[in-house]
C-alpha positions as semicolon CSV with decimal commas, in nm:
position;residue;x (nm);y (nm);z (nm)
1;M;13,432;10,633;12,216
2;L;13,251;10,966;12,172
3;N;13,409;11,158;11,885
4;I;13,171;11,429;11,767
5;S;13,379;11,543;11,470
6;K;13,418;11,185;11,347
7;S;13,044;11,126;11,384
8;L;12,970;11,441;11,186
9;V;13,202;11,327;10,909
10;S;13,031;10,987;10,897
11;L;12,693;11,159;10,872
12;F;12,772;11,363;10,562
13;N;13,055;11,181;10,384
14;R;12,963;10,852;10,222
15;P;13,243;10,590;10,248
16;S;13,359;10,432;9,924
17;F;13,233;10,088;10,031
18;H;12,875;10,209;10,081
19;K;12,621;10,108;9,817
20;S;12,479;10,448;9,727
21;S;12,153;10,314;9,583
22;I;12,083;10,136;9,913
23;D;12,119;10,467;10,096
24;G;11,868;10,622;9,858
25;V;11,609;10,351;9,917
26;R;11,658;10,372;10,293
27;A;11,610;10,750;10,287
28;I;11,297;10,724;10,071
29;A;11,160;10,460;10,309
30;V;11,188;10,680;10,617
31;I;11,050;10,982;10,428
32;L;10,742;10,783;10,324
33;V;10,688;10,655;10,678
34;I;10,724;10,996;10,843
35;I;10,508;11,191;10,596
36;G;10,246;10,915;10,586
37;H;10,220;10,929;10,964
38;V;10,199;11,310;10,959
39;F;9,860;11,260;10,794
40;F;9,760;10,945;10,982
41;F;9,812;11,083;11,333
42;Q;9,627;11,404;11,255
43;G;9,318;11,208;11,156
44;K;9,131;11,314;11,470
45;L;9,241;11,676;11,429
46;F;9,181;11,722;11,055
47;P;8,957;11,430;10,951
48;E;8,864;11,577;10,613
49;I;9,231;11,606;10,505
50;S;9,418;11,330;10,685
51;S;9,301;11,057;10,445
52;Y;9,520;11,210;10,174
53;G;9,814;11,055;10,359
54;G;9,735;10,731;10,177
55;Y;9,925;10,869;9,879
56;F;10,249;10,843;10,075
57;R;10,211;10,470;10,157
58;A;10,387;10,464;10,494
59;D;10,318;10,090;10,504
60;L;10,526;10,033;10,190
61;G;10,804;10,241;10,343
62;V;10,835;9,958;10,597
63;D;10,852;9,705;10,312
64;L;11,139;9,905;10,164
65;F;11,316;9,885;10,501
66;F;11,258;9,509;10,516
67;T;11,390;9,450;10,165
68;I;11,704;9,658;10,214
69;S;11,764;9,509;10,559
70;G;11,742;9,157;10,419
71;F;11,983;9,249;10,140
72;L;12,240;9,402;10,372
73;I;12,223;9,127;10,634
74;G;12,230;8,860;10,364
75;T;12,533;9,023;10,202
76;L;12,713;9,033;10,537
77;L;12,645;8,667;10,615
78;F;12,713;8,533;10,265
79;K;13,043;8,724;10,243
80;E;13,149;8,599;10,584
81;Y;13,075;8,240;10,485
82;Q;13,249;8,290;10,153
83;K;13,565;8,406;10,334
84;T;13,566;8,178;10,639
85;N;13,335;7,888;10,552
86;Y;13,153;7,971;10,873
87;I;12,909;8,224;11,021
88;S;13,005;8,356;11,363
89;F;12,681;8,375;11,559
90;K;12,852;8,546;11,852
91;M;12,990;8,821;11,631
92;F;12,664;8,865;11,442
93;Y;12,437;8,892;11,747
94;L;12,672;9,112;11,948
95;R;12,712;9,353;11,658
96;R;12,334;9,362;11,604
97;F;12,281;9,432;11,975
98;L;12,529;9,721;11,979
99;R;12,386;9,858;11,656
100;L;12,020;9,855;11,756
101;M;11,960;9,834;12,130
102;P;12,143;10,133;12,289
103;V;11,958;10,402;12,093
104;Y;11,636;10,199;12,118
105;L;11,660;10,207;12,499
106;V;11,710;10,583;12,496
107;A;11,413;10,627;12,264
108;M;11,199;10,411;12,495
109;F;11,294;10,637;12,785
110;F;11,158;10,939;12,595
111;G;10,853;10,739;12,492
112;I;10,751;10,686;12,855
113;F;10,692;11,059;12,892
114;L;10,587;11,170;12,543
115;L;10,321;10,901;12,500
116;Q;10,168;10,930;12,845
117;N;9,793;11,007;12,854
118;N;9,788;11,114;12,491
119;P;9,461;11,094;12,293
120;L;9,644;11,032;11,963
121;A;9,831;10,725;12,089
122;E;9,690;10,393;11,970
123;S;9,549;10,310;12,314
124;G;9,520;10,661;12,455
125;G;9,823;10,599;12,678
126;S;10,184;10,493;12,668
127;N;10,149;10,122;12,758
128;A;10,488;10,167;12,924
129;Q;10,415;9,866;13,145
130;N;10,469;9,653;12,834
131;M;10,814;9,793;12,761
132;W;10,961;9,452;12,848
133;A;10,817;9,321;12,522
134;N;11,011;9,583;12,324
135;I;11,334;9,499;12,506
136;L;11,284;9,131;12,420
137;Y;11,168;9,217;12,065
138;V;10,837;9,036;12,110
139;N;10,618;9,347;12,122
140;N;10,448;9,244;11,798
141;F;10,305;8,941;11,983
142;L;10,078;9,184;12,170
143;D;9,765;9,336;12,023
144;I;9,849;9,676;11,875
145;S;9,625;9,843;12,137
146;R;9,856;9,708;12,410
147;Q;10,192;9,776;12,249
148;F;10,439;10,032;12,383
149;M;10,572;10,244;12,094
150;G;10,346;10,055;11,858
151;W;10,538;10,151;11,543
152;C;10,832;9,942;11,667
153;W;10,656;9,619;11,568
154;S;10,874;9,631;11,255
155;L;11,190;9,622;11,467
156;A;11,057;9,310;11,640
157;I;11,001;9,140;11,305
158;E;11,351;9,226;11,188
159;E;11,511;9,102;11,509
160;Q;11,312;8,778;11,500
161;F;11,430;8,734;11,142
162;Y;11,789;8,809;11,248
163;I;11,767;8,542;11,518
164;L;11,663;8,276;11,268
165;I;11,841;8,365;10,945
166;P;12,211;8,303;11,037
167;G;12,143;7,944;11,140
168;L;11,913;7,879;10,847
169;L;12,164;8,017;10,598
170;L;12,451;7,823;10,753
171;F;12,248;7,503;10,728
172;L;12,148;7,583;10,370
173;L;12,501;7,674;10,258
174;R;12,640;7,350;10,400
175;S;12,365;7,130;10,261
176;R;12,353;6,975;9,917
177;R;12,015;7,128;9,847
178;N;11,974;7,376;9,566
179;K;12,016;7,703;9,753
180;F;11,812;7,918;9,518
181;N;11,523;7,672;9,495
182;T;11,506;7,645;9,875
183;L;11,490;8,022;9,915
184;I;11,217;8,042;9,650
185;Y;11,024;7,770;9,834
186;F;11,021;7,980;10,151
187;L;10,917;8,283;9,947
188;I;10,620;8,095;9,801
189;L;10,539;7,975;10,151
190;S;10,522;8,336;10,271
191;C;10,252;8,405;10,010
192;A;10,062;8,090;10,107
193;I;10,065;8,191;10,475
194;R;9,922;8,535;10,396
195;F;9,656;8,377;10,176
196;F;9,558;8,141;10,459
197;V;9,543;8,419;10,720
198;V;9,313;8,629;10,501
199;F;9,076;8,336;10,450
200;Y;9,091;8,198;10,804
201;Y;9,014;8,532;10,971
202;N;8,775;8,656;10,698
203;F;8,985;8,960;10,618
204;F;8,763;9,074;10,333
205;P;8,633;9,427;10,262
206;S;8,291;9,377;10,419
207;E;8,402;9,135;10,693
208;G;8,678;9,300;10,893
209;F;8,962;9,393;10,655
210;W;9,107;9,703;10,825
211;G;8,824;9,951;10,867
212;V;8,842;10,268;11,079
213;P;9,178;10,310;11,263
214;G;9,138;10,210;11,626
215;S;8,833;9,995;11,562
216;E;8,818;9,630;11,659
217;S;8,854;9,518;11,296
218;W;9,151;9,753;11,242
219;N;9,329;9,621;11,553
220;K;9,257;9,263;11,450
221;T;9,389;9,311;11,096
222;F;9,695;9,490;11,228
223;S;9,773;9,229;11,491
224;L;9,705;8,915;11,286
225;L;9,805;9,009;10,932
226;Y;10,021;9,319;10,944
227;D;10,277;9,288;11,222
228;N;10,378;8,920;11,244
229;L;10,699;8,760;11,123
230;H;10,518;8,475;10,950
231;T;10,303;8,716;10,747
232;R;10,577;8,972;10,671
233;Y;10,907;8,786;10,629
234;G;10,867;8,782;10,250
235;G;11,028;9,123;10,199
236;L;11,323;9,036;10,423
237;L;11,371;8,705;10,241
238;I;11,360;8,876;9,900
239;G;11,642;9,099;10,021
240;V;11,839;8,786;10,120
241;I;11,774;8,631;9,778
242;G;11,904;8,949;9,616
243;A;12,213;8,927;9,838
244;Y;12,267;8,564;9,734
245;F;12,281;8,666;9,369
246;Y;12,497;8,968;9,453
247;V;12,758;8,763;9,641
248;Y;12,759;8,429;9,459
249;N;12,656;8,534;9,109
250;N;12,814;8,876;9,084
251;E;12,971;8,819;8,744
252;S;12,652;8,663;8,611
253;L;12,461;8,971;8,726
254;K;12,703;9,195;8,538
255;I;12,653;8,990;8,221
256;F;12,278;8,979;8,273
257;F;12,244;9,354;8,310
258;K;12,479;9,424;8,017
259;N;12,222;9,264;7,789
260;R;12,024;9,563;7,663
261;K;11,720;9,342;7,611
262;N;11,683;9,339;7,989
263;I;11,578;9,703;7,985
264;I;11,227;9,561;7,940
265;L;11,260;9,400;8,284
266;N;11,360;9,737;8,428
267;Y;11,036;9,885;8,298
268;V;10,842;9,586;8,432
269;A;11,000;9,636;8,777
270;I;10,923;10,010;8,779
271;I;10,566;9,956;8,658
272;T;10,514;9,683;8,922
273;F;10,651;9,917;9,188
274;L;10,407;10,191;9,084
275;I;10,110;9,955;9,050
276;V;10,149;9,843;9,410
277;F;10,234;10,190;9,537
278;F;9,917;10,343;9,394
279;R;9,702;10,040;9,486
280;I;9,620;9,960;9,124
281;D;9,662;9,593;9,214
282;F;9,335;9,631;9,412
283;L;9,159;9,812;9,128
284;Y;8,888;9,546;9,091
285;F;8,788;9,590;9,456
286;S;8,816;9,968;9,467
287;E;8,670;10,296;9,355
288;F;8,836;10,623;9,263
289;T;8,818;10,897;9,526
290;P;9,001;11,229;9,575
291;Q;9,225;11,038;9,818
292;G;9,313;10,779;9,552
293;L;9,186;10,426;9,507
294;Q;8,986;10,311;9,809
295;I;8,865;9,954;9,867
296;I;8,485;9,927;9,861
297;E;8,332;9,756;10,162
298;A;8,107;9,532;9,952
299;P;8,032;9,158;9,990
300;L;8,241;8,929;9,769
301;S;8,154;8,603;9,602
302;F;8,365;8,296;9,679
303;I;8,570;8,343;9,359
304;E;8,617;8,711;9,437
305;K;8,733;8,619;9,787
306;I;8,996;8,389;9,636
307;L;9,110;8,670;9,406
308;F;9,119;8,918;9,693
309;A;9,315;8,683;9,921
310;F;9,555;8,605;9,636
311;T;9,615;8,976;9,575
312;V;9,682;9,038;9,944
313;S;9,916;8,738;9,953
314;I;10,146;8,852;9,670
315;T;10,129;9,231;9,653
316;R;10,395;9,314;9,914
317;N;10,632;9,050;9,782
318;L;10,589;9,186;9,428
319;F;10,674;9,531;9,561
320;S;10,988;9,396;9,730
321;L;11,091;9,202;9,418
322;A;11,053;9,517;9,209
323;T;11,257;9,711;9,466
324;I;11,549;9,467;9,475
325;F;11,553;9,444;9,094
326;I;11,566;9,824;9,065
327;V;11,849;9,834;9,321
328;L;12,053;9,566;9,143
329;S;11,995;9,721;8,802
330;S;12,111;10,058;8,936
331;M;12,433;9,887;9,048
332;F;12,508;9,692;8,730
333;S;12,306;9,813;8,433
334;K;12,417;10,093;8,202
335;D;12,090;10,151;8,020
336;F;11,922;10,491;8,035
337;V;11,660;10,394;8,295
338;S;11,909;10,233;8,533
339;I;12,155;10,520;8,505
340;K;11,881;10,768;8,592
341;A;11,762;10,549;8,881
342;S;12,118;10,512;9,010
343;K;12,180;10,886;8,988
344;F;11,858;10,960;9,173
345;L;11,912;10,703;9,449
346;S;12,277;10,808;9,487
347;S;12,190;11,171;9,551
348;K;12,399;11,330;9,826
349;F;12,075;11,465;9,970
350;F;11,964;11,113;10,063
351;Y;12,282;11,001;10,240
352;P;12,247;11,190;10,575
353;I;11,876;11,106;10,581
354;A;11,966;10,739;10,539
355;Q;12,219;10,764;10,821
356;L;11,959;10,918;11,051
357;S;11,679;10,686;10,939
358;Y;11,692;10,446;11,235
359;S;11,686;10,716;11,503
360;A;11,430;10,916;11,305
361;Y;11,207;10,609;11,279
362;L;11,230;10,553;11,654
363;M;11,144;10,914;11,741
364;H;10,901;11,030;11,475
365;E;10,571;10,887;11,603
366;M;10,619;10,983;11,966
367;I;10,703;11,338;11,860
368;Q;10,400;11,354;11,630
369;I;10,163;11,208;11,888
370;W;10,299;11,447;12,152
371;I;10,308;11,770;11,952
372;F;10,013;11,750;11,712
373;P;9,731;11,813;11,964
374;K;9,935;12,086;12,133
375;L;10,003;12,295;11,821
376;A;9,693;12,224;11,608
377;P;9,473;12,495;11,772
378;M;9,748;12,754;11,730
379;F;9,802;12,676;11,360
380;K;9,426;12,673;11,294
381;F;9,409;13,022;11,441
382;L;9,719;13,149;11,257
383;F;9,597;13,020;10,921
384;N;9,238;13,135;10,973
385;E;9,096;12,781;10,988
386;N;9,274;12,673;10,669
387;N;9,313;12,312;10,778
388;L;9,547;12,212;10,496
389;L;9,799;12,479;10,594
390;A;9,752;12,400;10,963
391;L;9,811;12,029;10,906
392;S;10,116;12,101;10,690
393;A;10,268;12,340;10,945
394;N;10,205;12,095;11,226
395;G;10,368;11,823;11,020
396;L;10,667;12,039;10,929
397;V;10,737;12,119;11,294
398;S;10,719;11,749;11,381
399;I;10,956;11,657;11,096
400;I;11,209;11,919;11,205
401;L;11,194;11,798;11,565
402;T;11,221;11,437;11,448
403;F;11,544;11,495;11,259
404;V;11,688;11,722;11,527
405;S;11,632;11,449;11,784
406;A;11,761;11,185;11,540
407;F;12,073;11,395;11,485
408;M;12,140;11,414;11,858
409;L;12,082;11,042;11,907
410;Y;12,305;10,958;11,611
411;I;12,593;11,177;11,731
412;F;12,582;11,088;12,101
413;I;12,441;10,735;12,112
414;E;12,405;10,558;11,780
415;R;12,741;10,630;11,617
416;P;12,954;10,582;11,932
417;F;12,809;10,235;11,984
418;M;12,862;10,156;11,616
419;E;13,229;10,245;11,666
420;L;13,235;10,035;11,984
421;R;13,166;9,727;11,772
422;N;13,516;9,758;11,628
423;S;13,693;9,838;11,956
424;E;13,970;9,622;12,098
425;P;13,765;9,487;12,393
426;I;13,490;9,371;12,158
427;M;13,742;9,219;11,918
428;K;13,910;9,036;12,206
429;F;13,574;8,909;12,326
430;L;13,511;8,776;11,978
431;N;13,863;8,629;11,966
432;K;13,934;8,815;11,645
433;S;14,161;9,105;11,561
434;K;14,052;9,402;11,357
435;Q;14,280;9,285;11,079
436;E;14,118;8,941;11,068
437;V;13,768;9,076;11,062
438;K;13,823;9,331;10,780
439;R;13,510;9,503;10,882
440;K;13,477;9,740;10,590
441;E;13,445;9,462;10,340
442;L;13,208;9,260;10,556
443;I;12,987;9,548;10,655
444;A;12,960;9,670;10,294
445;G;12,746;9,961;10,391
446;I;12,557;9,812;10,690
447;S;12,529;10,089;10,945
């Protein structure tokens, strides 16, 4: 199945069925994550500069991934049901396995060596003995200090969502319940769960909400609020809701976005996106610093605690709602803002980055954790103790190595197994022919 020339073509030439704006969002997501972590993982090396990484919001890069993933998976499942009146669980899970697991296993192999006995790793070591949890996609059930390749908690959440969503959607589509109302109910529930977790565990600024990375409060916040399916499924579900409108209300969306009055909603979505991105939603609890808005660790009254918990409960979902609205408007709307957004997200520059995003996400932290302490002294010497230049050079080397390794994994592992999904043996196993499946229409850009 290895065809290097074909893999290279797929890396740089966007197929006609790909949604170009989705590729743009995916590329931006991985860029935010990688650059944000360039600063985060050099915190011990350049403590006076690393906090500026908060401007890049690596955490929201993950929310972008969740939203787009939910949209693509939802589109796939809704289209399949629309065509066949059924959702093939066997086909869905096998294709997900071949898409995600082979390159993940290779990345874990490298992680065993690159994370070993490293002072920048979350626990100071690789935690390779807990690799079984990654293979079963339950690594987010462990405390972050015990996780192997700790950044892969997001993959666990997505896979857990993938396990549940086909059955839930099939049940919903066959029921007489109002589909949209039911999806909104689960979205509201996601906010309520986050609100409860904040209150139950006293995740307030002066009582254990984050704190210094690696501290007990940081680990607790990460493990109980940040990396669980029940506290993070909102973004994935918003993507599914967007897919529901895209598949079942496509014409209505076209009419909706043709109405020029809706340009106001485009501005609202963009402003909401920026408010969350720059932490303005936490303005009441924060102070201005050179590193941006920072939450003040001050005691809160009961009313202030309610306001704080409410803000935490809705902010990520608002960000995801703004994202999916911007994506849909870039697909359907012809107003000035949407055209500019569509042109930006559809840039050819973003497409290969989007294609490499999965492998780059898998490799970036282990490369950073491995290389930063090795090269930092050299760059400090070369740049005469100019820590900003040293940090930037260290980060640039890590980014180059990340995408070189992602390129190799894409060409030799990721793409061949993606092609394998459409091979004759797999089709026979699924009892479907290539002609029956019509993969291009069903995949609609999922890769």
